[in-house]
C-alpha atoms as one frame of an Amber mdcrd trajectory, in Angstrom:
protein
 -10.252 -14.775  10.963 -10.748 -12.234   8.379  -8.132 -11.646   5.655  -6.569
  -8.191   5.932  -8.479  -6.670   8.811 -11.250  -4.339   7.720 -11.442  -0.919
   9.321 -14.933  -1.862  10.609 -16.406  -5.292  10.790 -20.110  -5.804  11.609
 -19.858  -9.445  12.377 -23.520  -9.980  13.096 -24.282  -9.212   9.448 -20.847
 -10.202   7.999 -20.185  -6.776   6.664 -16.599  -5.631   6.186 -15.998  -1.962
   5.730 -12.680  -0.577   4.424 -11.729   3.128   4.406  -9.173   3.456   1.628
  -6.803   6.387   0.966  -7.048   7.546  -2.639  -3.249   7.588  -3.312  -2.186
   4.263  -1.768  -5.202   2.329  -3.074  -5.042   3.863  -6.566  -8.283   5.779
  -6.932  -8.847   6.783 -10.592  -5.821   4.567 -11.523  -6.208   5.295 -15.200
  -5.519   8.934 -14.354  -2.993   8.489 -11.547  -0.834   5.958 -13.218   0.230
   8.138 -16.183   1.018  10.960 -13.717   3.220   8.559 -11.635   5.024   7.467
 -14.744   6.376  10.982 -15.120   7.408  11.352 -11.439  10.422  10.550  -9.422
  10.643   6.947  -8.245   7.849   6.018 -10.634   8.646   2.283 -10.804   8.429
   2.031  -6.961   5.085   3.767  -6.691   3.451   2.066  -9.690   4.480  -1.327
  -8.320   3.398  -0.540  -4.766   0.030   0.814  -5.742  -0.641  -1.946  -8.250
   0.052  -4.555  -5.606  -2.299  -2.725  -3.138  -5.032  -2.702  -5.786  -4.518
  -6.377  -6.493  -4.564  -7.268  -2.734  -7.707  -5.231  -2.291  -9.374  -7.253
  -5.095  -8.153 -10.485  -3.671  -9.441  -9.609  -0.243 -12.799  -8.599  -1.645
 -13.121 -11.908  -3.504 -12.111 -13.949  -0.428 -14.483 -12.230   1.901 -17.321
 -12.481  -0.633 -16.658 -16.154  -0.999 -16.889 -16.533   2.732 -20.318 -14.822
   2.676 -19.232 -11.331   3.615 -20.459  -8.118   2.116 -17.579  -5.777   1.431
 -17.992  -2.017   1.404 -15.166   0.248   0.463 -15.098   4.009   0.920 -12.593
   6.494  -0.291 -11.163   8.788   2.386 -12.376  11.893   0.553 -15.940  10.512
   0.301 -15.912   9.851   4.083 -14.752  13.369   4.860 -17.107  15.143   2.380
 -20.113  12.828   2.351 -20.225  10.977   5.672 -24.003  10.996   5.612 -23.993
   9.097   2.305 -21.453   6.542   3.668 -23.603   5.991   6.714 -26.641   5.555
   4.458 -24.856   2.825   2.478 -24.053   1.023   5.614 -27.599   1.328   7.011
 -29.045   0.045   3.757 -26.695  -2.835   3.666 -27.680  -3.797   7.250 -31.377
  -3.496   6.334 -30.861  -5.705   3.259 -29.143  -8.304   5.471 -32.009  -8.115
   8.093 -34.641  -8.581   5.362 -32.702 -11.542   3.921 -32.396 -13.069   7.370
 -36.105 -12.567   8.067 -37.033 -14.213   4.716 -34.952 -17.240   5.598 -36.992
 -17.889   8.712
């Protein structure tokens, strides 16, 4: 069983793909955090997003330890550059196929 269900799992190649929202997963945290410090309910949001970021890091490490390749895309990148996202996935699958072939 995978920790924290990925949005897409390509089990044949052990690829876990996550589609992360910029706000809740703290994209550009060094820019977002100071803005949050000046906002209403800042302690709540900083704590929540910090925990999300730490959980994402922990999940990445656990999956990688178990031999999975982790790919994370930001929501905006998916919406604006879907072809690039698909290319990353295709290249990762190709790399896995080549590695599998070389093991035979």
